[in-house]
C-alpha positions as YAML, in Angstrom:
chain: A
units: angstrom
residues:
- id: 1
  name: MET
  ca: [109.86, 98.19, 91.31]
- id: 2
  name: ASN
  ca: [107.42, 96.39, 93.46]
- id: 3
  name: PHE
  ca: [104.56, 95.05, 91.87]
- id: 4
  name: LYS
  ca: [101.83, 97.66, 93.06]
- id: 5
  name: LYS
  ca: [103.70, 100.41, 92.54]
- id: 6
  name: LEU
  ca: [104.15, 98.72, 88.76]
- id: 7
  name: LEU
  ca: [100.78, 98.66, 88.57]
- id: 8
  name: ALA
  ca: [99.61, 101.95, 89.92]
- id: 9
  name: ALA
  ca: [101.47, 103.78, 88.10]
- id: 10
  name: SER
  ca: [101.32, 101.17, 84.49]
- id: 11
  name: SER
  ca: [100.05, 102.89, 81.49]
- id: 12
  name: VAL
  ca: [101.19, 100.32, 79.16]
- id: 13
  name: PRO
  ca: [98.46, 99.51, 76.19]
- id: 14
  name: MET
  ca: [98.49, 95.67, 76.66]
- id: 15
  name: LEU
  ca: [96.21, 92.89, 78.46]
- id: 16
  name: LEU
  ca: [97.40, 90.50, 80.48]
- id: 17
  name: THR
  ca: [95.68, 87.22, 81.93]
- id: 18
  name: VAL
  ca: [97.59, 84.94, 84.17]
- id: 19
  name: ALA
  ca: [95.80, 81.67, 84.97]
- id: 20
  name: ALA
  ca: [97.23, 79.53, 88.11]
- id: 21
  name: PRO
  ca: [97.02, 75.89, 86.50]
- id: 22
  name: VAL
  ca: [97.10, 74.83, 90.16]
- id: 23
  name: ALA
  ca: [93.14, 74.09, 89.84]
- id: 24
  name: VAL
  ca: [93.39, 72.24, 86.77]
- id: 25
  name: TYR
  ca: [96.23, 69.76, 88.46]
- id: 26
  name: ALA
  ca: [93.42, 69.42, 91.10]
- id: 27
  name: GLN
  ca: [90.49, 68.59, 89.65]
- id: 28
  name: THR
  ca: [92.06, 66.07, 87.24]
- id: 29
  name: GLU
  ca: [93.51, 64.07, 90.14]
- id: 30
  name: PRO
  ca: [90.90, 61.48, 91.57]
- id: 31
  name: THR
  ca: [90.16, 61.78, 95.07]
- id: 32
  name: ILE
  ca: [92.28, 58.06, 96.20]
- id: 33
  name: SER
  ca: [92.80, 57.42, 100.24]
- id: 34
  name: TYR
  ca: [94.14, 54.22, 101.85]
- id: 35
  name: GLY
  ca: [93.45, 51.55, 99.84]
- id: 36
  name: SER
  ca: [93.19, 52.55, 96.80]
- id: 37
  name: VAL
  ca: [95.38, 51.42, 93.84]
- id: 38
  name: GLY
  ca: [96.30, 53.07, 90.50]
- id: 39
  name: SER
  ca: [98.34, 55.29, 88.33]
- id: 40
  name: ALA
  ca: [97.24, 57.91, 90.70]
- id: 41
  name: VAL
  ca: [98.10, 57.03, 93.99]
- id: 42
  name: THR
  ca: [101.89, 56.05, 91.69]
- id: 43
  name: THR
  ca: [101.61, 60.42, 91.04]
- id: 44
  name: LEU
  ca: [100.48, 61.28, 94.28]
- id: 45
  name: GLN
  ca: [103.60, 58.76, 95.75]
- id: 46
  name: LYS
  ca: [106.34, 60.30, 93.76]
- id: 47
  name: ASP
  ca: [105.08, 63.36, 94.58]
- id: 48
  name: LEU
  ca: [105.80, 63.04, 98.30]
- id: 49
  name: LYS
  ca: [108.61, 61.35, 97.60]
- id: 50
  name: SER
  ca: [109.70, 64.49, 95.81]
- id: 51
  name: LEU
  ca: [109.61, 66.33, 98.97]
- id: 52
  name: GLY
  ca: [111.03, 63.92, 101.70]
- id: 53
  name: TYR
  ca: [108.30, 62.20, 102.70]
- id: 54
  name: SER
  ca: [109.04, 58.16, 102.74]
- id: 55
  name: VAL
  ca: [106.00, 56.35, 101.26]
- id: 56
  name: GLY
  ca: [107.65, 53.57, 100.60]
- id: 57
  name: PRO
  ca: [107.85, 51.48, 97.42]
- id: 58
  name: ILE
  ca: [106.70, 53.84, 94.50]
- id: 59
  name: ASP
  ca: [103.97, 51.20, 93.62]
- id: 60
  name: GLY
  ca: [100.92, 52.59, 92.59]
- id: 61
  name: ASP
  ca: [99.65, 51.13, 96.30]
- id: 62
  name: PHE
  ca: [98.00, 53.43, 98.70]
- id: 63
  name: GLY
  ca: [99.14, 51.35, 102.20]
- id: 64
  name: PRO
  ca: [100.24, 52.64, 105.56]
- id: 65
  name: LYS
  ca: [103.59, 54.47, 104.88]
- id: 66
  name: THR
  ca: [101.62, 56.27, 102.07]
- id: 67
  name: LEU
  ca: [98.83, 56.87, 104.46]
- id: 68
  name: SER
  ca: [101.22, 57.84, 106.93]
- id: 69
  name: ALA
  ca: [103.03, 60.64, 104.13]
- id: 70
  name: VAL
  ca: [99.58, 61.62, 103.62]
- id: 71
  name: LYS
  ca: [99.13, 62.88, 106.93]
- id: 72
  name: SER
  ca: [102.48, 64.20, 107.83]
- id: 73
  name: PHE
  ca: [102.07, 66.22, 104.58]
- id: 74
  name: GLN
  ca: [98.90, 67.42, 105.55]
- id: 75
  name: GLN
  ca: [99.39, 68.28, 108.61]
- id: 76
  name: ALA
  ca: [102.68, 70.18, 107.78]
- id: 77
  name: HIS
  ca: [100.12, 72.30, 104.99]
- id: 78
  name: LYS
  ca: [97.52, 72.68, 107.54]
- id: 79
  name: LEU
  ca: [94.80, 70.81, 105.53]
- id: 80
  name: THR
  ca: [92.14, 68.46, 108.12]
- id: 81
  name: VAL
  ca: [94.12, 65.82, 108.21]
- id: 82
  name: ASP
  ca: [91.96, 62.53, 107.36]
- id: 83
  name: GLY
  ca: [94.69, 60.82, 104.68]
- id: 84
  name: VAL
  ca: [91.90, 61.31, 102.25]
- id: 85
  name: VAL
  ca: [93.61, 63.05, 99.09]
- id: 86
  name: GLY
  ca: [90.94, 65.18, 97.86]
- id: 87
  name: PRO
  ca: [91.23, 68.77, 95.61]
- id: 88
  name: GLN
  ca: [92.80, 70.31, 98.69]
- id: 89
  name: THR
  ca: [95.08, 67.96, 99.53]
- id: 90
  name: TRP
  ca: [96.35, 67.73, 95.48]
- id: 91
  name: SER
  ca: [96.82, 71.59, 95.30]
- id: 92
  name: ALA
  ca: [98.97, 72.28, 97.76]
- id: 93
  name: LEU
  ca: [100.87, 68.96, 96.37]
- id: 94
  name: GLN
  ca: [101.26, 71.02, 93.18]
- id: 95
  name: SER
  ca: [102.13, 74.09, 95.20]
- id: 96
  name: ALA
  ca: [104.33, 72.69, 96.69]
- id: 97
  name: THR
  ca: [106.13, 70.87, 94.41]
- id: 98
  name: HIS
  ca: [105.86, 72.75, 91.35]
- id: 99
  name: GLY
  ca: [105.20, 76.35, 92.75]
- id: 100
  name: ALA
  ca: [102.10, 78.62, 91.65]
- id: 101
  name: SER
  ca: [102.98, 78.91, 88.28]
- id: 102
  name: PHE
  ca: [101.76, 81.61, 85.81]
- id: 103
  name: THR
  ca: [100.99, 81.79, 82.58]
- id: 104
  name: ASN
  ca: [100.14, 84.74, 80.45]
- id: 105
  name: VAL
  ca: [97.11, 84.13, 77.83]
- id: 106
  name: ASP
  ca: [97.82, 86.46, 76.26]
- id: 107
  name: LEU
  ca: [99.73, 85.58, 72.97]
- id: 108
  name: ARG
  ca: [101.55, 88.57, 72.09]
- id: 109
  name: TYR
  ca: [103.29, 88.54, 75.14]
- id: 110
  name: SER
  ca: [103.82, 85.20, 76.22]
- id: 111
  name: ALA
  ca: [105.45, 84.85, 79.99]
- id: 112
  name: PRO
  ca: [107.94, 81.88, 80.04]
- id: 113
  name: SER
  ca: [107.06, 79.20, 81.76]
- id: 114
  name: ASP
  ca: [109.22, 79.16, 84.79]
- id: 115
  name: ILE
  ca: [107.21, 82.35, 85.30]
- id: 116
  name: ASN
  ca: [105.87, 81.66, 89.70]
- id: 117
  name: THR
  ca: [104.87, 84.01, 92.50]
- id: 118
  name: LYS
  ca: [108.26, 84.51, 92.82]
- id: 119
  name: THR
  ca: [109.27, 85.71, 90.00]
- id: 120
  name: ILE
  ca: [105.93, 87.63, 88.57]
- id: 121
  name: ASN
  ca: [107.48, 91.06, 89.96]
- id: 122
  name: SER
  ca: [110.73, 91.31, 87.82]
- id: 123
  name: PHE
  ca: [109.17, 89.52, 84.55]
- id: 124
  name: LEU
  ca: [106.82, 92.43, 84.90]
- id: 125
  name: SER
  ca: [109.32, 95.20, 85.39]
- id: 126
  name: GLU
  ca: [111.46, 94.37, 82.52]
- id: 127
  name: ARG
  ca: [108.99, 93.83, 79.77]
- id: 128
  name: PHE
  ca: [107.19, 97.26, 81.20]
- id: 129
  name: ALA
  ca: [110.90, 98.53, 80.81]
- id: 130
  name: GLU
  ca: [111.12, 97.51, 77.45]
- id: 131
  name: LEU
  ca: [108.19, 99.27, 75.99]
- id: 132
  name: THR
  ca: [107.80, 102.96, 74.86]
- id: 133
  name: PHE
  ca: [104.87, 104.38, 76.25]
- id: 134
  name: THR
  ca: [103.40, 106.58, 73.81]
- id: 135
  name: THR
  ca: [99.40, 106.34, 75.11]
- id: 136
  name: HIS
  ca: [97.91, 106.08, 78.80]
- id: 137
  name: LEU
  ca: [96.11, 102.95, 78.93]
- id: 138
  name: THR
  ca: [95.23, 100.77, 82.12]
- id: 139
  name: LEU
  ca: [96.81, 97.81, 82.69]
- id: 140
  name: TYR
  ca: [94.65, 95.40, 83.42]
- id: 141
  name: ILE
  ca: [95.87, 91.80, 84.81]
- id: 142
  name: VAL
  ca: [93.29, 89.19, 85.52]
- id: 143
  name: PHE
  ca: [94.26, 86.14, 88.26]
- id: 144
  name: HIS
  ca: [91.45, 83.22, 87.07]
...
């Protein structure tokens, strides 16, 4: 059952709130660029390397190889190619390395941590199949 049909036909007595942590990741990392040093650069280098980009040594120093990798990543993800790693680049990097993740904040029906945009339909279908429908209520899913 696909998500749209499931949403339209649902009569489930619960409220699911779904939040994507991508925005949190983007807000916690500083804007960095060529010449920057520190743990944010190390995180950047590790993430880019895990995606197959050549960053040189993972040393926390935003040098020419890291700059080249950032620009390649930005171009591949249709971002402004300026070599500056700000909120949009961090967000795209998070999505590329970890996928868009969903977390159910209604603890009565907690979702596994591995739920993402590709698995949300099957997860919800399985949960709804387990429920006995005794009342007619609307399912609300809130995306933050």
